[in-house]
C-alpha positions in Angstrom: -6.9 4.4 -42.8 -6.7 7.8 -41.0 -9.9 7.0 -39.1 -8.3 3.7 -37.9 -5.1 5.5 -36.7 -7.2 8.1 -34.9 -9.1 5.3 -33.2 -5.9 3.6 -32.1 -4.4 6.9 -30.9 -7.6 7.6 -28.9 -7.5 4.1 -27.4 -3.9 4.6 -26.2 -4.5 8.1 -24.9 -7.5 6.9 -23.0 -5.7 3.9 -21.5 -2.4 5.7 -20.7 -1.4 6.0 -17.1 1.7 6.8 -15.2 2.9 5.9 -11.7 4.1 8.8 -9.6 4.9 9.7 -6.1 1.9 11.1 -4.2 2.0 14.8 -3.4 0.0 17.0 -1.0 -2.3 18.0 -3.8 -3.4 14.4 -4.2 -4.9 14.0 -0.7 -8.6 14.8 -1.5 -8.6 12.8 -4.7 -6.9 9.8 -2.9 -9.4 9.9 0.0 -12.4 10.1 -2.3 -11.0 7.2 -4.4 -10.5 5.1 -1.2 -14.0 5.9 0.0 -15.5 4.8 -3.3 -13.4 1.7 -3.6 -13.3 0.5 0.0 -16.7 1.6 1.3 -17.8 3.3 4.5 -16.1 0.8 6.9 -12.6 1.2 5.6 -11.4 3.0 8.7 -12.5 0.2 11.0 -10.1 -2.4 9.6 -7.2 -3.8 11.8 -4.6 -2.4 9.4 -6.0 1.1 9.9 -4.9 0.8 13.5 -1.3 0.5 12.4 -1.7 3.6 10.1 -3.7 5.9 12.4 -1.7 9.0 13.3 1.2 8.1 11.1 2.6 9.1 7.7 3.6 6.5 5.0 7.1 5.2 4.8 9.5 7.7 3.1 9.0 7.6 -0.7 6.4 4.8 -0.5 3.1 6.6 -1.2 2.4 6.1 -4.9 -0.4 7.1 -7.2 -1.5 6.2 -10.7 -2.5 9.2 -12.9 -4.4 9.2 -16.1 -3.3 11.2 -19.2 -4.8 14.4 -17.7 -3.0 13.9 -14.3 -6.0 12.8 -12.3 -5.5 10.2 -9.5 -6.9 6.9 -10.7 -5.1 4.5 -8.3 -3.2 4.6 -5.0 -1.0 2.4 -2.8 0.9 3.3 0.3 3.3 1.4 2.5 3.8 2.0 6.3 6.6 1.3 8.7 5.8 -1.4 11.2 7.5 -3.7 13.7 6.7 -7.3 12.6 6.8 -8.8 16.0 10.2 -9.8 17.4 13.0 -12.1 16.4 14.1 -15.2 18.5 16.5 -12.8 20.2 13.7 -10.4 21.2 14.7 -7.7 18.7 11.9 -5.9 16.9 11.8 -6.7 13.2 11.3 -3.7 10.9 9.0 -4.3 8.0 6.4 -2.5 5.8 2.6 -2.8 5.8 1.0 -2.3 2.4 -2.4 -0.8 2.0 -4.7 0.2 0.9 -4.3 -0.5 -2.8 -7.2 0.9 -4.8 -8.0 1.6 -8.4 -10.9 3.8 -9.6 -13.7 1.6 -10.8 -13.8 3.3 -14.2 -10.2 2.2 -14.8 -10.2 -1.4 -13.5 -8.9 -4.2 -15.7 -6.1 -2.0 -17.3 -3.2 -3.4 -15.1 -3.1 -0.3 -12.9 -3.2 -2.2 -9.6 -0.4 -4.6 -10.8 1.7 -1.6 -12.0 1.2 0.1 -8.6 2.2 -3.2 -6.8 5.3 -3.7 -8.9 6.4 -0.1 -8.4 5.8 -0.2 -4.6 7.7 -3.5 -4.2 10.6 -2.2 -6.4 10.8 1.1 -4.5 10.7 -0.7 -1.1 13.5 -3.0 -2.2 15.6 -0.2 -3.6 15.3 1.6 -0.2 16.6 -1.4 1.6 13.5 -2.7 3.3 13.4 -6.4 4.3 9.8 -7.4 4.0 6.2 -6.3 3.2 3.1 -7.5 4.9 -0.6 -7.0 3.9 -4.1 -8.3 4.4 -5.7 -9.2 1.1 -6.9 -11.8 -1.3 -4.2 -14.5 -1.7 -5.0 -15.4 -5.3 -4.3 -11.8 -6.3 -1.2 -11.1 -4.2 0.5 -14.5 -4.6 1.5 -13.4 -8.2 3.7 -10.7 -6.6 5.3 -13.2 -4.2 3.1 -12.7 -1.1 2.2 -15.9 0.9 0.7 -16.6 4.3 3.5 -19.0 5.4 5.9 -16.1 6.3 3.3 -14.4 8.4 2.0 -17.4 10.3 3.5 -16.4 13.6 2.5 -12.8 13.4 -0.8 -11.2 14.3 -2.7 -8.0 13.5 -4.0 -5.7 16.2 -7.6 -6.6 16.1 -9.6 -9.1 14.0 -8.1 -10.4 10.8 -8.5 -13.4 8.6 -5.4 -15.6 9.0 -5.4 -16.9 5.3 -5.5 -13.2 4.1 -2.5 -12.1 6.2 0.4 -12.4 3.7 4.1 -11.5 3.6 6.8 -11.0 0.9 10.4 -11.1 1.9 12.5 -8.6 0.0 15.6 -9.9 1.8 15.7 -13.7 2.1 15.2 -14.9 5.6 14.1 -11.5 6.9 11.0 -12.9 8.7 12.6 -16.1 9.9 11.7 -16.5 13.5 9.4 -13.4 13.5 6.6 -13.7 16.1 4.2 -11.4 17.8 1.9 -8.5 17.1 2.5 -5.9 14.4 3.0 -2.4 15.8 3.0 0.9 13.9 6.5 2.3 14.0 6.6 5.0 11.4 6.8 8.8 11.6 3.9 10.3 13.4 1.6 12.8 11.7 2.5 16.3 12.7 -0.5 17.9 14.4 -0.9 21.6 14.1 -0.4 23.5 17.3 -3.2 25.6 18.5 -2.3 29.1 19.8 -3.5 30.1 23.2 -5.3 33.4 23.5 -3.3 35.8 25.6 
């Protein structure tokens, strides 16, 4: 019986993970994970244009950690303007991505847990909508559908049926039309000192 209990404990210890806010010490692990999961062309995607030179939305860069604290999953959300309303007013929203889980930990519900945490945190912070480019069959279970994004476009090539939206506030994207534009905080670039 002790051997069975030890086996069960080992299983749960091995499969345990936590969702946490990303911290500066996670950068290298996150980037390495994204390189492995997304491949060499990940920086050429249209959604990368919206992220380039910006930092994620406040409190919306999340990681999954294994029992030893290693980063095994990541998701980040970015501030964007989702076109304009019928009155010509820019509509604030979030762009989700990328979502990635280390290949050695796939199938354990980590991606789903990251998605639920990101959606919940975005909603609690008062955001109105989240957009993403991804596989509809996966993201529809979280409430993302192409219909709400049908009058919006990405900067650069994208597949219309993979451009999805979730309203966190009902009607938030009603009448939204136009191109997505990055609107979040810009990445602070270090200042170089001039030689005297």
